[in-house]
C-alpha angles and dihedrals in degrees: 000000000000096000137112113290094240091051092048091049091054097044132100114217126197127196115200133183139179087268094067113104130221090243091055090052092047090051091050091053091048095054102030099089092051093046092051091049091052093047092050089056092058101032121101087207098060 
């Protein structure tokens, strides 16, 4: 990704295409905050 290792280890990366649907994106937005909170609890980089 061309960034510092610590930053890369604490990043979330999304890959999208023309095949992604609006409902998939809406679902991602609905669950993202909770997922990030859970990952921060277990990550040594948080």
